[in-house]
N, C-alpha and C positions, 0 to 999 in steps of 0.2 A: 503495500500500500504505498503512495506516494505521500510525503509528510504534509499535514493539514495546519492550519491556524490553530492556535492554544486559547483558550479561553476558560475565565473564571466567573465566578456567581457568587454572592453575597447576599445577606439581608438585613434590617434592621429594624428595632421595633421603633414606631417614630409616633404612637399613643400619648398624648398629654395629658398632665394631672388630672382627674376629674374634679370639676367646680373652682377651676381657676381661669381656666383660658375659654373665651367665646367660641361659641358654634360656627362657622365659616356659612358665609351667604344667606339669605333671606331675610337680612338685617336682623337677624333676632336678637344678636348684645345679649346672650346669657349665655352661662357656661354650661358642659354637658353635666348631666345627674349619673351618666354611667357609661359603660362600653358593651355593646351590642358584638363588635368584633373586633379585635385588637387590629390598628394599622400598623403598614409596614412599608416599608421604600426597600426596593430589592434592585440588584444591579447584574450586568453581564458585560464582562470587559473582552475584548475580542484583539489579539494580535500577531499580526503576519510576519513577526521580525522585523519588520519597517515601521509599522504603522499601529497605533492603538487606537481603537474606538470605546468608548462606554455609553450604554443604554442603560438608562435608570427610569424606574414606574415608581411612583407613589400614592397613595391612598387622600390625596389631599385635593382639595378644589383646584388648584391651580399655582404656576408658577410667576409671580409679579416679576417683572426684570430684575428690580435689585436683588432678588434672593438669586436670581439666575446666575449674576455676577457673582454672589457672593459663594454661592457652592463651586463653581465650576473655577473659581479663584482657588479654593480650596482643595480643590482636587488636583488642579496643575502644581498646587504647591507642595501635596504629598506623594503624587505619583509621576510626576512629570506629562500624564496626560494633556493636550493641551485643551484648552476650554473650548473651542469652537467644535470638537471631536467628541464632547458631552452632550447626549440627548437626554434632555430632563422630562419627562414624560408623567402628566399627572391624572389619576383617573376621572378626576372632577365629581367624585363623590359628594353630595351635598350635604353630606352627614360627617364630617372632616373639621378638624378646627379652623378656626381664623386666620388666612393667611393674607387677603390684600387688604390695605388700608381702610376700605368703608368698614369692614366687619371690625377695627378696632383688634388688632393680632397681641398677642403678647411677643415684645420684643427679645423677652428670654427665651421664648418658644421657638422663634423663628432661627435664632443664633444657635442652638442646640440643633435644629433639622436641620440644618447649615452643615453643622460640623458629622452630626450622623449620616447624612448619606455622602459626604466626601470621604467617611469611613468606610461605609461599606463599599465604595469603589476602590479604596486603597486594599479592602482585605480581599476582593475579587482579584485585584491586580496580581497580590502576593500569591493567591493559588490556583493558578493556571496550569493547564492541560492542554494537552492536544486534544483536538476535539474533532467531530464529524455534524455538520449543519442540514439541515432539510426544512422544506416549509411544504404545507399545504392550505386548502380551502375547502369549509364545508358551510354550512347553512343552518341559521337557529332563528325560526319564523315567531319573533318574541315580541319582535319591537312593532312600531309605527309611529306614523309621522304625525306633528303635533301642532299641524296648524291648518286649518281649514278656510277654503276659500268661498267667500260671498259676494255679491252682485255690490258690496260697497265696501271690498277689502277683505280683509283678512281676519278671524278671531281665533281665539283659543280652543284647543280640541282634536279628539282625535281624528286623524284623517285615512281611513285604509286605500284611498286612492291615489294618495301624494308620494311622493318618490321614498324610499326606504333601503336600506343595504343590511340584507340578513347573513351576509357573508361571516364565518367566523375564521379568520387567519389565524393559523399556527405557525410558529418558529419554534423549532425542534433543535435542541443541542444535544448530542450525544459523547458519551466516552468513547475510546477507542474500540473498546470493546464490545458496545452497543448498547450499553445501560444509559438511560437518558439521564441528563446532569439538570438540565432547565429544559420548559416549556414556557411559550410566551404565547398567550392569546390574544387576539385585537378585534374588538367588537365596536361597532358604530352606534352608540345609545348610551343617552343620559344615564347614568348612576344617581338617580331621584326616584326612587318609589317610596323612599319614607318623604316625607313634607316637612313643612316649617315648624309641625308641634313636634317633631323628633328631636329629642336632646341627648340621645346614645351616638357614642363615636360609631362608627361603621363603615365600612367602604362598600355600602350598600350591595346590590347584588353581585360586584367585581371580588366581595370579598369571599363569597362562595366558589366563584369560579375559580378561584386560585386554590382557596382550602381542599375542594372535593379533588382537582387534580392531585394535590399534595398527597393526598390520602391515597389516592390508586397507585400512585407511583411512591416506593419508599424512598426517602433522601432527595428527591426531587425539588429544585425552586419552581414554582410558578408565577410568572408575571403576567400582570394585565395591563395593556394599552386602550386607551379610550378614540377610536377612528371618528369619522367624519358625522357626528350623530346630535350637531347644536340644535337639530330641528327634529329629533325621533327621542321619545321614552320608550320604556318597556311597557308593553300593553297591558297594564291593570285597570280593566274598566269597569263603569259601572252595569247593571245589568242588561241592561239596553244598549249598551255601546255606544253612550253619548258624551261621555263624560270619563277623564281621568280620575281614578281611586288613589290618595297617598294613604300607603299602608302599613305594612309593618316588616319585621327581621323574617318573617315565616313567607311571605312572598320574596323578600329578596334573596331565599335559600333556594325557593322552588325554580323561580327562576334561572338564577346561578348553576343550579344543577344540572337545568335543560343546556345551557351555553357551554358548561364543563363537558356532560356528558359528549354534546357533538364535538369538541376540540380532541377530547381523548379518542375519538372515533377518528378523526383527521391524524392524531398522533401516529396512532397504531398503523396507519398507512403509508407514514412516511418513511421513506428511503434515506436515511444521512448518508454523506457522503465528504470525503476530503474537500477543504475548501482553501484557496490559494492566497486570498487577499481580502483586505478588508481598506474601507475609505471613507473619509466625511467630507463635506463641502459645506458652506454656508452661504445665504447671499443675501442681501438688503433687498428687499421690493419694497416699491410704493402702494401702498393699498386704496384706492380712490375711494374719498366719501360721495354720498349724494349730494344735490344743491344745497348750499348753506342757506340759514335761516335768514328771514329779512329782520333787519335790527329791531325795526317798529313792533316785530311779531314776539321778539325774545325780549323785548322792554315790558309789553302789555304783560307777558309770562312772570317776568320778574316781581313787577306789582302785585298780583294776585297771590305769589308766592310769599312774598313778605307779609300781605296780609293773613295768609294760612297759618303761617309760623307766631306771628302773634297771638292770635285766637287759639291754636294749640297752648300755647306757653301761659295764654292768661287763665286759662282750665285746667290748667298743671299737669298737662298731658307731653307727652314723648314728642317732639317734634325734629328728632335728629334726623329721620328719612327726608323730611321736607328743607331741612336744612343743608344737606346734600344737593339737591335739585336749585335751590337758591345759591348756592356755590357754584352751579354750573350756568346758571344762567348770570351771573354777574359776571364768569370768567368769558364765557362766551361774547356775550354784549361789547364788553371791553374792545376784543380780539376782535370782531366785528366792523367795531367803530375804528378801530386803528389799522384795519385792514391787513391784520396778521394771522386772521383764522386761517387755518390749513384748509386744504382739497383736497388732501391724501395723508395717510399716517407710515414710516417707515415700520418695517417690520423683518423680522431675520426668519429666514425659512431654510430648510436643513435636509442633506440627503447623506444619510448613510447605509453604507453598500457594503451587504456581506458576500463576496464571490460574486459571480457572473449571474444568479439566477433571481436574489433575494435583494430587497433595498427597503429602506425607511426614507417617508419623508414627512417632516415634520413641520407643523404650524401651529403658531402661540395664539390660537382663538377658538371659537366654537364655530366650527366648520360645518355648514350646512351640508349634506348626505350626497345632494345631486352634484355637488362642486366636489366631492371627496371621489365618487364614482368616475367621474372626469379625469380627476389627475391619476386614479388606478388604470384607467385604460391609455391614458398618454403613455404610463411608465412600461405597462406591458412586459412585465416580468412574470413568471410564473410564483413568485414571492414579494407581491407588490402592497408593502402596507402603507397606511396614511395614518398619522398619528396626530392628533388634535391636541392643543391644551399643551402644548408643548414649547419649552423655551420660553415662557412668557405668557401673559395673558392680557388682551386687547379688545375682549368683546365679541358678538357674533361677528361671523364673517358668511353674507347670504349667499345663496344662488341668484343668477339672473330672473329664473323662475319666479323665485321667492319676492323680488321687488318688483316682477310684473304683476303679481299677486296684491301686491301692496301693503307688502311686511314692513317694507324701509317706514314708509308714510305712518304704519302702525303703531310699530314697536318704541318705545322711547325709555328704554333701559338703558341707553347710552349717557342720559342725564344725569346718570350719577358718575360718569368719566369724565378725562379732560378733553374727549372728542367733540367738536360743536355739532356733530350731524353723525348720523346711520354712516356704516359701511355700504358701499353700492354694490349689485350683483357683480358689477364688470370686475371685481376682484376676482372672480372666475377665471377670466383670461392670462389676468396677472399670475394666477398661481398654476394652471396647467401650463403656462408657458416657463415659470419658474422650475419646475419638476421637470421638465423635456431638459431644459438646460443643465441643471445640475448632474443628471441622469449622466447625459452625454460625456460630461467633466469628471465623473467618477470611475 
């Protein structure tokens, strides 16, 4: 057998202390009251003798840009692996600790998280062995698009007729004797079965995808990366199928087990083989926004929000969420008047290549499913993986179809960010072109 690349794997528990740190997302601003599933960061390091790359998955809501810089810097200092060769993938579980600034994260936890992830990469790098690698794809029909088209635009709700990607992508890494060392699963769907009322730390369904695989394969490390599921949820629906339900760990277990079972089926069919090389490429792209708002409209909105904040505070109620929108309106109005408001946002995309047939394309936002499907088609490899929520977090990245349906005009979640407007569906062409370019260079 010809010599192959080497790889190492490691994991670290990243569950915060209960009762101290805020839960992430939904602007809950409340600490967890318990642990439904332990949270982990897991890593694979690949080395072809000239290049080393690290792939990290973590049970968190996202990786803000400053956290990415901190982690990559620590990894480079500890291991010598270049920061641009590190792919940081968040599962985007909505039951993780606060990470982004809007949720008021614990600075102490963020520092410890960066140290633990860098340490896991160091451990993996120290324990490399020659490996065989392969990839395959299965299917798990448990997800559904979460936006409905109406005559006046879009509304939130399950849409069985809209695009979805049921593919279960599997990367298998074996020891030279054929025993599995690591199995990575990629699935394009929000880990949000449990909603805003949940105060238990959990990876949601992704925790069970990983734990089931690790029970089947003794000694294996299972990793999970979320694909282009920005507009997709697990189909936990009301009896008539008209609305989503937010439930509990039992549904997380049920759907996670279904996906894990398919991943195991795929893993059993993969014929791993020697791989000669690995590489990583990054590129800064400009992602276009929709048309900027009129200053007069923003000024009117600013006036309304000021009144709402004053009313809430006079009633002794929490005005934090409104204050975030107030800050957006003030910042946006100033930028519009000064003609400094951006019409696009720079972002890093990354291509991590493993041999000739496997590649991971990473995007720092909530990528809509149709864009992910087109990227995978453009990549055209047997093992084409699209990883969202990676190496940063910049918000929703819609498809052209979503913008045509009116999603960009409907959604106002960007008004708690620094952007003056939503991203445009034109990001689709930018990202597909970037994937093609980076693949050709790798």
